FIKOLZA-1660 file (N, C-alpha, C; in steps of 0.1 Angstrom, whole numbers, plus 5000, padded with zeros to 4 digits):
% residues 219
   i   px   py   pz ch aa at
   1 2162 7643 8782  A  M  N
   1 2151 7651 8776  A  M CA
   1 2145 7644 8764  A  M  C
   2 2154 7639 8755  A  I  N
   2 2149 7632 8743  A  I CA
   2 2142 7620 8747  A  I  C
   3 2147 7613 8757  A  Q  N
   3 2140 7600 8761  A  Q CA
   3 2126 7604 8767  A  Q  C
   4 2126 7614 8775  A  A  N
   4 2113 7618 8781  A  A CA
   4 2103 7622 8770  A  A  C
   5 2108 7629 8759  A  L  N
   5 2099 7633 8748  A  L CA
   5 2094 7620 8741  A  L  C
   6 2103 7611 8739  A  M  N
   6 2098 7598 8732  A  M CA
   6 2088 7591 8740  A  M  C
   7 2091 7590 8753  A  L  N
   7 2081 7583 8762  A  L CA
   7 2068 7590 8763  A  L  C
   8 2068 7603 8762  A  S  N
   8 2056 7611 8763  A  S CA
   8 2047 7608 8750  A  S  C
   9 2054 7606 8739  A  F  N
   9 2047 7603 8727  A  F CA
   9 2041 7588 8728  A  F  C
  10 2048 7580 8734  A  Q  N
  10 2043 7566 8736  A  Q CA
  10 2031 7566 8745  A  Q  C
  11 2031 7576 8755  A  S  N
  11 2020 7576 8764  A  S CA
  11 2006 7579 8757  A  S  C
  12 2007 7585 8745  A  L  N
  12 1995 7588 8737  A  L CA
  12 1988 7575 8733  A  L  C
  13 1995 7564 8733  A  S  N
  13 1988 7551 8730  A  S CA
  13 1980 7546 8741  A  S  C
  14 1982 7552 8753  A  D  N
  14 1974 7548 8765  A  D CA
  14 1960 7554 8763  A  D  C
  15 1950 7545 8764  A  R  N
  15 1936 7550 8762  A  R CA
  15 1933 7561 8771  A  R  C
  16 1937 7560 8784  A  R  N
  16 1934 7571 8794  A  R CA
  16 1940 7584 8789  A  R  C
  17 1952 7584 8785  A  V  N
  17 1958 7597 8780  A  V CA
  17 1952 7602 8767  A  V  C
  18 1948 7592 8758  A  A  N
  18 1942 7596 8746  A  A CA
  18 1928 7603 8748  A  A  C
  19 1921 7598 8758  A  V  N
  19 1908 7604 8761  A  V CA
  19 1910 7618 8767  A  V  C
  20 1920 7620 8775  A  V  N
  20 1923 7633 8780  A  V CA
  20 1927 7642 8769  A  V  C
  21 1935 7637 8760  A  M  N
  21 1940 7645 8748  A  M CA
  21 1928 7651 8741  A  M  C
  22 1918 7642 8738  A  V  N
  22 1906 7647 8731  A  V CA
  22 1899 7657 8738  A  V  C
  23 1897 7656 8751  A  K  N
  23 1890 7665 8760  A  K CA
  23 1898 7679 8759  A  K  C
  24 1911 7678 8761  A  V  N
  24 1919 7690 8761  A  V CA
  24 1918 7698 8747  A  V  C
  25 1918 7691 8736  A  V  N
  25 1918 7697 8723  A  V CA
  25 1904 7704 8721  A  V  C
  26 1893 7696 8724  A  V  N
  26 1880 7701 8722  A  V CA
  26 1877 7714 8731  A  V  C
  27 1880 7712 8744  A  L  N
  27 1878 7724 8753  A  L CA
  27 1886 7736 8750  A  L  C
  28 1899 7733 8745  A  T  N
  28 1908 7744 8742  A  T CA
  28 1902 7752 8730  A  T  C
  29 1898 7745 8719  A  I  N
  29 1892 7751 8708  A  I CA
  29 1880 7759 8711  A  I  C
  30 1871 7753 8719  A  F  N
  30 1859 7760 8723  A  F CA
  30 1862 7773 8731  A  F  C
  31 1871 7771 8741  A  T  N
  31 1874 7783 8749  A  T CA
  31 1881 7794 8741  A  T  C
  32 1890 7790 8731  A  L  N
  32 1896 7800 8723  A  L CA
  32 1886 7808 8714  A  L  C
  33 1876 7801 8709  A  I  N
  33 1867 7807 8700  A  I CA
  33 1859 7817 8708  A  I  C
  34 1854 7813 8720  A  V  N
  34 1846 7822 8728  A  V CA
  34 1854 7834 8733  A  V  C
  35 1866 7831 8737  A  S  N
  35 1875 7842 8742  A  S CA
  35 1880 7851 8731  A  S  C
  36 1882 7845 8719  A  G  N
  36 1886 7853 8708  A  G CA
  36 1875 7863 8704  A  G  C
  37 1863 7859 8704  A  I  N
  37 1852 7868 8701  A  I CA
  37 1852 7880 8711  A  I  C
  38 1853 7876 8724  A  G  N
  38 1853 7886 8734  A  G CA
  38 1865 7896 8733  A  G  C
  39 1877 7890 8729  A  L  N
  39 1889 7898 8727  A  L CA
  39 1887 7908 8715  A  L  C
  40 1880 7904 8705  A  W  N
  40 1878 7913 8693  A  W CA
  40 1869 7925 8697  A  W  C
  41 1859 7922 8705  A  F  N
  41 1850 7933 8709  A  F CA
  41 1858 7942 8719  A  F  C
  42 1866 7936 8727  A  A  N
  42 1874 7944 8737  A  A CA
  42 1883 7953 8730  A  A  C
  43 1890 7948 8719  A  L  N
  43 1899 7956 8711  A  L CA
  43 1892 7968 8704  A  L  C
  44 1881 7965 8699  A  Q  N
  44 1873 7976 8692  A  Q CA
  44 1869 7986 8702  A  Q  C
  45 1865 7982 8714  A  A  N
  45 1861 7992 8725  A  A CA
  45 1873 8000 8729  A  A  C
  46 1885 7994 8730  A  L  N
  46 1897 8001 8734  A  L CA
  46 1901 8011 8723  A  L  C
  47 1900 8008 8710  A  L  N
  47 1903 8017 8700  A  L CA
  47 1893 8029 8700  A  L  C
  48 1881 8026 8703  A  S  N
  48 1871 8036 8704  A  S CA
  48 1873 8046 8715  A  S  C
  49 1877 8040 8727  A  W  N
  49 1880 8048 8739  A  W CA
  49 1892 8057 8737  A  W  C
  50 1902 8052 8729  A  L  N
  50 1914 8060 8726  A  L CA
  50 1912 8069 8715  A  L  C
  51 1900 8069 8709  A  S  N
  51 1896 8077 8697  A  S CA
  51 1906 8075 8686  A  S  C
  52 1909 8062 8683  A  I  N
  52 1918 8059 8672  A  I CA
  52 1909 8054 8661  A  I  C
  53 1912 8059 8649  A  N  N
  53 1905 8055 8637  A  N CA
  53 1910 8041 8633  A  N  C
  54 1902 8031 8633  A  A  N
  54 1906 8017 8630  A  A CA
  54 1910 8015 8616  A  A  C
  55 1907 8025 8607  A  T  N
  55 1910 8023 8593  A  T CA
  55 1923 8029 8589  A  T  C
  56 1930 8036 8597  A  G  N
  56 1943 8042 8594  A  G CA
  56 1954 8032 8594  A  G  C
  57 1966 8035 8588  A  F  N
  57 1977 8026 8587  A  F CA
  57 1983 8023 8601  A  F  C
  58 1986 8033 8608  A  W  N
  58 1992 8031 8621  A  W CA
  58 1983 8025 8631  A  W  C
  59 1970 8028 8631  A  S  N
  59 1960 8022 8640  A  S CA
  59 1958 8008 8636  A  S  C
  60 1959 8005 8623  A  G  N
  60 1958 7991 8618  A  G CA
  60 1970 7983 8623  A  G  C
  61 1982 7989 8622  A  L  N
  61 1994 7982 8627  A  L CA
  61 1993 7979 8642  A  L  C
  62 1988 7990 8649  A  L  N
  62 1987 7988 8664  A  L CA
  62 1977 7978 8667  A  L  C
  63 1966 7978 8660  A  S  N
  63 1955 7968 8662  A  S CA
  63 1961 7954 8660  A  S  C
  64 1968 7952 8649  A  A  N
  64 1974 7939 8646  A  A CA
  64 1984 7934 8656  A  A  C
  65 1992 7944 8661  A  A  N
  65 2002 7940 8672  A  A CA
  65 1995 7936 8685  A  A  C
  66 1985 7944 8689  A  I  N
  66 1978 7941 8701  A  I CA
  66 1970 7928 8700  A  I  C
  67 1964 7926 8688  A  A  N
  67 1957 7913 8686  A  A CA
  67 1966 7901 8686  A  A  C
  68 1978 7903 8680  A  A  N
  68 1987 7891 8680  A  A CA
  68 1992 7888 8694  A  A  C
  69 1997 7899 8701  A  L  N
  69 2002 7896 8714  A  L CA
  69 1991 7891 8724  A  L  C
  70 1979 7897 8722  A  S  N
  70 1968 7892 8731  A  S CA
  70 1964 7878 8728  A  S  C
  71 1964 7874 8715  A  G  N
  71 1961 7861 8711  A  G CA
  71 1971 7851 8716  A  G  C
  72 1984 7854 8715  A  I  N
  72 1994 7845 8720  A  I CA
  72 1993 7843 8735  A  I  C
  73 1991 7854 8742  A  L  N
  73 1989 7854 8757  A  L CA
  73 1976 7846 8760  A  L  C
  74 1966 7848 8753  A  L  N
  74 1953 7841 8755  A  L CA
  74 1955 7826 8754  A  L  C
  75 1962 7822 8743  A  F  N
  75 1964 7808 8742  A  F CA
  75 1972 7802 8753  A  F  C
  76 1982 7810 8757  A  R  N
  76 1991 7805 8769  A  R CA
  76 1982 7803 8781  A  R  C
  77 1973 7813 8784  A  V  N
  77 1965 7812 8796  A  V CA
  77 1956 7800 8795  A  V  C
  78 1949 7798 8783  A  V  N
  78 1940 7787 8781  A  V CA
  78 1947 7774 8782  A  V  C
  79 1959 7773 8776  A  A  N
  79 1967 7761 8777  A  A CA
  79 1971 7757 8791  A  A  C
  80 1975 7766 8799  A  I  N
  80 1979 7763 8813  A  I CA
  80 1967 7760 8821  A  I  C
  81 1956 7766 8818  A  A  N
  81 1943 7763 8825  A  A CA
  81 1939 7748 8822  A  A  C
  82 1940 7744 8809  A  M  N
  82 1937 7731 8805  A  M CA
  82 1946 7721 8812  A  M  C
  83 1959 7725 8813  A  T  N
  83 1969 7716 8819  A  T CA
  83 1965 7713 8833  A  T  C
  84 1962 7724 8840  A  W  N
  84 1959 7722 8855  A  W CA
  84 1946 7714 8856  A  W  C
  85 1936 7716 8847  A  V  N
  85 1923 7709 8849  A  V CA
  85 1926 7694 8847  A  V  C
  86 1934 7690 8838  A  F  N
  86 1936 7675 8835  A  F CA
  86 1949 7670 8839  A  F  C
  87 1957 7678 8846  A  A  N
  87 1971 7673 8850  A  A CA
  87 1970 7660 8858  A  A  C
  88 1962 7659 8868  A  D  N
  88 1962 7647 8876  A  D CA
  88 1958 7635 8869  A  D  C
  89 1949 7636 8859  A  D  N
  89 1945 7624 8851  A  D CA
  89 1957 7620 8843  A  D  C
  90 1964 7629 8837  A  I  N
  90 1976 7626 8829  A  I CA
  90 1986 7619 8837  A  I  C
  91 1989 7625 8849  A  I  N
  91 2000 7620 8858  A  I CA
  91 1996 7606 8862  A  I  C
  92 1983 7604 8866  A  D  N
  92 1979 7591 8871  A  D CA
  92 1981 7580 8860  A  D  C
  93 1978 7584 8847  A  A  N
  93 1979 7574 8836  A  A CA
  93 1993 7571 8834  A  A  C
  94 2002 7581 8833  A  V  N
  94 2016 7579 8830  A  V CA
  94 2023 7571 8841  A  V  C
  95 2020 7575 8854  A  E  N
  95 2027 7568 8865  A  E CA
  95 2022 7554 8866  A  E  C
  96 2009 7551 8864  A  D  N
  96 2004 7538 8865  A  D CA
  96 2011 7528 8855  A  D  C
  97 2013 7534 8843  A  R  N
  97 2019 7526 8832  A  R CA
  97 2034 7524 8833  A  R  C
  98 2041 7535 8837  A  H  N
  98 2056 7535 8836  A  H CA
  98 2062 7535 8850  A  H  C
  99 2056 7540 8860  A  Y  N
  99 2062 7541 8873  A  Y CA
  99 2053 7537 8884  A  Y  C
 100 2048 7525 8884  A  P  N
 100 2038 7521 8894  A  P CA
 100 2043 7522 8909  A  P  C
 101 2056 7520 8911  A  S  N
 101 2061 7521 8925  A  S CA
 101 2060 7536 8929  A  S  C
 102 2063 7545 8920  A  H  N
 102 2061 7559 8924  A  H CA
 102 2047 7563 8926  A  H  C
 103 2038 7557 8917  A  A  N
 103 2024 7561 8918  A  A CA
 103 2018 7556 8932  A  A  C
 104 2023 7545 8937  A  A  N
 104 2018 7540 8950  A  A CA
 104 2021 7550 8961  A  A  C
 105 2031 7558 8960  A  F  N
 105 2035 7567 8971  A  F CA
 105 2030 7582 8969  A  F  C
 106 2025 7584 8956  A  G  N
 106 2021 7598 8953  A  G CA
 106 2007 7600 8959  A  G  C
 107 2005 7613 8963  A  K  N
 107 1992 7616 8969  A  K CA
 107 1986 7627 8960  A  K  C
 108 1975 7624 8953  A  R  N
 108 1968 7633 8945  A  R CA
 108 1963 7645 8953  A  R  C
 109 1966 7657 8949  A  P  N
 109 1962 7669 8957  A  P CA
 109 1947 7671 8957  A  P  C
 110 1942 7677 8967  A  S  N
 110 1927 7679 8968  A  S CA
 110 1923 7689 8957  A  S  C
 111 1910 7689 8955  A  L  N
 111 1904 7698 8945  A  L CA
 111 1907 7713 8949  A  L  C
 112 1906 7716 8961  A  G  N
 112 1908 7730 8966  A  G CA
 112 1923 7734 8964  A  G  C
 113 1932 7725 8967  A  A  N
 113 1946 7728 8965  A  A CA
 113 1949 7729 8950  A  A  C
 114 1943 7721 8942  A  G  N
 114 1946 7722 8928  A  G CA
 114 1941 7735 8922  A  G  C
 115 1929 7739 8926  A  V  N
 115 1923 7752 8921  A  V CA
 115 1932 7763 8926  A  V  C
 116 1936 7763 8938  A  Q  N
 116 1945 7774 8943  A  Q CA
 116 1958 7775 8935  A  Q  C
 117 1964 7764 8932  A  M  N
 117 1976 7764 8925  A  M CA
 117 1974 7769 8910  A  M  C
 118 1963 7765 8905  A  A  N
 118 1959 7769 8891  A  A CA
 118 1957 7784 8890  A  A  C
 119 1950 7789 8900  A  V  N
 119 1948 7804 8900  A  V CA
 119 1961 7811 8901  A  V  C
 120 1970 7807 8910  A  K  N
 120 1983 7813 8912  A  K CA
 120 1991 7812 8899  A  K  C
 121 1990 7801 8892  A  S  N
 121 1997 7799 8880  A  S CA
 121 1992 7809 8869  A  S  C
 122 1979 7809 8867  A  I  N
 122 1974 7818 8857  A  I CA
 122 1977 7833 8861  A  I  C
 123 1976 7836 8874  A  A  N
 123 1980 7850 8878  A  A CA
 123 1994 7853 8874  A  A  C
 124 2003 7844 8876  A  R  N
 124 2017 7846 8873  A  R CA
 124 2019 7848 8858  A  R  C
 125 2012 7840 8850  A  V  N
 125 2013 7841 8835  A  V CA
 125 2008 7855 8831  A  V  C
 126 1997 7859 8835  A  V  N
 126 1991 7872 8831  A  V CA
 126 1999 7883 8836  A  V  C
 127 2003 7882 8849  A  G  N
 127 2011 7893 8855  A  G CA
 127 2024 7896 8849  A  G  C
 128 2032 7885 8848  A  Y  N
 128 2045 7887 8842  A  Y CA
 128 2045 7891 8827  A  Y  C
 129 2035 7886 8820  A  N  N
 129 2034 7890 8806  A  N CA
 129 2029 7904 8804  A  N  C
 130 2021 7908 8813  A  L  N
 130 2016 7922 8812  A  L CA
 130 2028 7932 8816  A  L  C
 131 2036 7928 8826  A  L  N
 131 2048 7936 8829  A  L CA
 131 2057 7936 8818  A  L  C
 132 2058 7925 8810  A  A  N
 132 2068 7925 8799  A  A CA
 132 2062 7931 8786  A  A  C
 133 2049 7935 8786  A  L  N
 133 2042 7940 8774  A  L CA
 133 2050 7951 8768  A  L  C
 134 2054 7961 8775  A  P  N
 134 2062 7972 8769  A  P CA
 134 2074 7967 8761  A  P  C
 135 2081 7957 8767  A  I  N
 135 2093 7951 8761  A  I CA
 135 2089 7944 8748  A  I  C
 136 2077 7937 8748  A  Y  N
 136 2073 7930 8737  A  Y CA
 136 2070 7940 8725  A  Y  C
 137 2063 7951 8729  A  V  N
 137 2060 7961 8718  A  V CA
 137 2072 7967 8712  A  V  C
 138 2082 7971 8721  A  L  N
 138 2094 7977 8716  A  L CA
 138 2102 7967 8707  A  L  C
 139 2102 7955 8710  A  L  N
 139 2109 7945 8702  A  L CA
 139 2102 7940 8690  A  L  C
 140 2090 7945 8688  A  L  N
 140 2083 7942 8675  A  L CA
 140 2091 7946 8663  A  L  C
 141 2098 7957 8664  A  F  N
 141 2105 7962 8653  A  F CA
 141 2118 7955 8649  A  F  C
 142 2122 7946 8658  A  T  N
 142 2134 7937 8655  A  T CA
 142 2130 7925 8647  A  T  C
 143 2117 7922 8646  A  G  N
 143 2113 7910 8638  A  G CA
 143 2112 7898 8647  A  G  C
 144 2122 7894 8655  A  V  N
 144 2122 7882 8662  A  V CA
 144 2123 7885 8677  A  V  C
 145 2126 7897 8681  A  G  N
 145 2129 7900 8695  A  G CA
 145 2117 7897 8704  A  G  C
 146 2105 7900 8700  A  T  N
 146 2093 7898 8708  A  T CA
 146 2091 7883 8710  A  T  C
 147 2093 7875 8700  A  A  N
 147 2091 7860 8701  A  A CA
 147 2101 7854 8711  A  A  C
 148 2114 7859 8710  A  I  N
 148 2124 7854 8719  A  I CA
 148 2121 7858 8733  A  I  C
 149 2117 7870 8736  A  A  N
 149 2114 7875 8749  A  A CA
 149 2103 7867 8755  A  A  C
 150 2092 7865 8747  A  F  N
 150 2081 7858 8751  A  F CA
 150 2084 7843 8754  A  F  C
 151 2093 7837 8746  A  L  N
 151 2097 7823 8748  A  L CA
 151 2104 7822 8761  A  L  C
 152 2114 7831 8764  A  L  N
 152 2122 7829 8775  A  L CA
 152 2114 7831 8788  A  L  C
 153 2106 7842 8789  A  I  N
 153 2098 7845 8801  A  I CA
 153 2088 7833 8804  A  I  C
 154 2081 7829 8793  A  N  N
 154 2071 7819 8795  A  N CA
 154 2077 7805 8797  A  N  C
 155 2089 7802 8792  A  A  N
 155 2095 7790 8795  A  A CA
 155 2098 7788 8809  A  A  C
 156 2103 7799 8816  A  L  N
 156 2106 7798 8830  A  L CA
 156 2093 7796 8838  A  L  C
 157 2082 7802 8834  A  L  N
 157 2069 7801 8841  A  L CA
 157 2063 7787 8839  A  L  C
 158 2064 7782 8827  A  L  N
 158 2058 7769 8824  A  L CA
 158 2066 7758 8831  A  L  C
 159 2079 7759 8831  A  G  N
 159 2087 7749 8837  A  G CA
 159 2084 7748 8852  A  G  C
 160 2082 7760 8858  A  R  N
 160 2078 7760 8872  A  R CA
 160 2064 7754 8875  A  R  C
 161 2055 7757 8866  A  D  N
 161 2041 7752 8867  A  D CA
 161 2041 7736 8867  A  D  C
 162 2049 7731 8857  A  L  N
 162 2049 7716 8855  A  L CA
 162 2056 7710 8867  A  L  C
 163 2066 7716 8872  A  E  N
 163 2073 7711 8884  A  E CA
 163 2063 7711 8896  A  E  C
 164 2056 7722 8898  A  D  N
 164 2047 7724 8909  A  D CA
 164 2037 7712 8909  A  D  C
 165 2032 7708 8897  A  M  N
 165 2022 7697 8897  A  M CA
 165 2027 7684 8903  A  M  C
 166 2040 7682 8900  A  L  N
 166 2046 7669 8906  A  L CA
 166 2050 7671 8920  A  L  C
 167 2054 7683 8924  A  I  N
 167 2057 7685 8939  A  I CA
 167 2045 7684 8947  A  I  C
 168 2034 7689 8942  A  A  N
 168 2021 7688 8949  A  A CA
 168 2017 7674 8952  A  A  C
 169 2022 7665 8944  A  R  N
 169 2019 7650 8945  A  R CA
 169 2029 7643 8953  A  R  C
 170 2042 7646 8950  A  H  N
 170 2053 7638 8955  A  H CA
 170 2062 7645 8965  A  H  C
 171 2059 7658 8968  A  G  N
 171 2068 7665 8977  A  G CA
 171 2081 7669 8970  A  G  C
 172 2092 7668 8978  A  A  N
 172 2105 7672 8973  A  A CA
 172 2109 7662 8962  A  A  C
 173 2104 7650 8962  A  K  N
 173 2108 7640 8952  A  K CA
 173 2102 7644 8938  A  K  C
 174 2093 7654 8938  A  G  N
 174 2087 7658 8925  A  G CA
 174 2095 7669 8918  A  G  C
 175 2106 7673 8924  A  A  N
 175 2114 7685 8919  A  A CA
 175 2123 7680 8908  A  A  C
 176 2125 7689 8898  A  M  N
 176 2135 7686 8887  A  M CA
 176 2148 7694 8890  A  M  C
 177 2158 7691 8883  A  N  N
 177 2170 7699 8883  A  N CA
 177 2167 7711 8874  A  N  C
 178 2174 7722 8876  A  R  N
 178 2171 7735 8870  A  R CA
 178 2172 7734 8855  A  R  C
 179 2182 7727 8849  A  L  N
 179 2183 7726 8835  A  L CA
 179 2171 7719 8829  A  L  C
 180 2167 7708 8835  A  S  N
 180 2156 7700 8829  A  S CA
 180 2143 7709 8830  A  S  C
 181 2141 7716 8841  A  R  N
 181 2129 7725 8842  A  R CA
 181 2129 7735 8831  A  R  C
 182 2140 7742 8828  A  V  N
 182 2141 7752 8818  A  V CA
 182 2139 7746 8804  A  V  C
 183 2146 7735 8801  A  M  N
 183 2144 7729 8788  A  M CA
 183 2130 7724 8786  A  M  C
 184 2124 7719 8796  A  L  N
 184 2110 7715 8795  A  L CA
 184 2101 7727 8792  A  L  C
 185 2103 7738 8799  A  G  N
 185 2096 7750 8797  A  G CA
 185 2098 7755 8783  A  G  C
 186 2110 7755 8778  A  L  N
 186 2113 7759 8764  A  L CA
 186 2105 7750 8754  A  L  C
 187 2106 7737 8756  A  F  N
 187 2098 7728 8747  A  F CA
 187 2083 7731 8747  A  F  C
 188 2078 7733 8759  A  G  N
 188 2063 7735 8760  A  G CA
 188 2059 7748 8754  A  G  C
 189 2067 7759 8757  A  T  N
 189 2064 7772 8753  A  T CA
 189 2065 7774 8738  A  T  C
 190 2076 7768 8732  A  A  N
 190 2079 7768 8718  A  A CA
 190 2068 7761 8711  A  A  C
 191 2064 7749 8716  A  G  N
 191 2053 7741 8710  A  G CA
 191 2040 7749 8710  A  G  C
 192 2037 7757 8720  A  M  N
 192 2025 7764 8721  A  M CA
 192 2024 7776 8711  A  M  C
 193 2035 7779 8705  A  M  N
 193 2036 7790 8695  A  M CA
 193 2034 7784 8680  A  M  C
 194 2033 7771 8679  A  V  N
 194 2031 7765 8666  A  V CA
 194 2017 7761 8664  A  V  C
 195 2010 7766 8654  A  P  N
 195 1996 7763 8652  A  P CA
 195 1993 7748 8651  A  P  C
 196 1982 7743 8656  A  L  N
 196 1978 7729 8656  A  L CA
 196 1986 7721 8666  A  L  C
 197 2000 7722 8665  A  V  N
 197 2008 7715 8674  A  V CA
 197 2005 7719 8689  A  V  C
 198 2002 7732 8690  A  N  N
 198 2000 7738 8703  A  N CA
 198 1988 7731 8711  A  N  C
 199 1979 7725 8703  A  L  N
 199 1967 7719 8709  A  L CA
 199 1971 7707 8717  A  L  C
 200 1982 7700 8713  A  F  N
 200 1986 7688 8720  A  F CA
 200 1997 7690 8730  A  F  C
 201 2003 7701 8730  A  V  N
 201 2015 7704 8739  A  V CA
 201 2012 7702 8754  A  V  C
 202 2000 7707 8759  A  P  N
 202 1998 7706 8773  A  P CA
 202 1999 7692 8778  A  P  C
 203 1993 7682 8771  A  V  N
 203 1994 7668 8775  A  V CA
 203 2008 7663 8774  A  V  C
 204 2014 7665 8762  A  L  N
 204 2028 7660 8760  A  L CA
 204 2038 7666 8771  A  L  C
 205 2037 7679 8774  A  A  N
 205 2046 7685 8783  A  A CA
 205 2043 7680 8797  A  A  C
 206 2031 7677 8801  A  T  N
 206 2028 7671 8814  A  T CA
 206 2034 7657 8815  A  T  C
 207 2032 7649 8805  A  A  N
 207 2038 7636 8805  A  A CA
 207 2053 7636 8805  A  A  C
 208 2059 7646 8798  A  M  N
 208 2073 7647 8799  A  M CA
 208 2078 7651 8813  A  M  C
 209 2071 7659 8820  A  A  N
 209 2074 7663 8833  A  A CA
 209 2075 7651 8842  A  A  C
 210 2065 7642 8841  A  V  N
 210 2065 7630 8849  A  V CA
 210 2077 7621 8846  A  V  C
 211 2080 7619 8833  A  H  N
 211 2092 7611 8830  A  H CA
 211 2105 7617 8835  A  H  C
 212 2106 7630 8834  A  L  N
 212 2118 7637 8838  A  L CA
 212 2120 7636 8853  A  L  C
 213 2109 7638 8861  A  V  N
 213 2110 7638 8875  A  V CA
 213 2114 7624 8880  A  V  C
 214 2107 7614 8875  A  H  N
 214 2110 7600 8880  A  H CA
 214 2123 7594 8875  A  H  C
 215 2127 7598 8863  A  S  N
 215 2140 7593 8858  A  S CA
 215 2151 7599 8866  A  S  C
 216 2150 7612 8869  A  E  N
 216 2160 7618 8877  A  E CA
 216 2161 7613 8891  A  E  C
 217 2149 7611 8897  A  Y  N
 217 2149 7606 8911  A  Y CA
 217 2155 7592 8911  A  Y  C
 218 2151 7584 8901  A  S  N
 218 2155 7570 8901  A  S CA
 218 2171 7569 8899  A  S  C
 219 2176 7579 8891  A  A  N
 219 2190 7579 8889  A  A CA
 219 2198 7583 8901  A  A  C
% end
């Protein structure tokens, strides 16, 4: 895992990966700004529909909790969307530089297949997190419970997403062992919860997935 992380940082020196990184950061910021504005209006509409006074203490606390959870989930959705959009470019660059023999046998999935997998991935993220929303709210009073629950649930989802990207290209040879998949998911999800760092995590996590898969298979 440590070696894969170090190699993923080295991949940033690759011009192709660096270009993708810039695209991911710019598009992520733009999407978050637009979505954040829409989220704010949606929250105000929700409070109005529930006839909740937005200036009261409890309504303010509720608003802050909803906004925080929605913001975290929003970034998670945007990040995985950006990952799927640019995943093949990242994988191509990393494999061409570090694993040319594997790159020669990998088959880049079609646009239709990629879009289908991306939609399924986003649906899983939204669906599972909405199902877990009552748990998140209940654990708010523990201080750290919500963050831990969010981390664990989304680590499993992200690890699966990153593995699916490699399986779509290499078949069974793109699979990771369970521990590597979970650890990669934890790294990616934890990184997405850190401001500024979260902008770079989609590219780093995808590069790490490539290194983990090919190092495991080679071993």
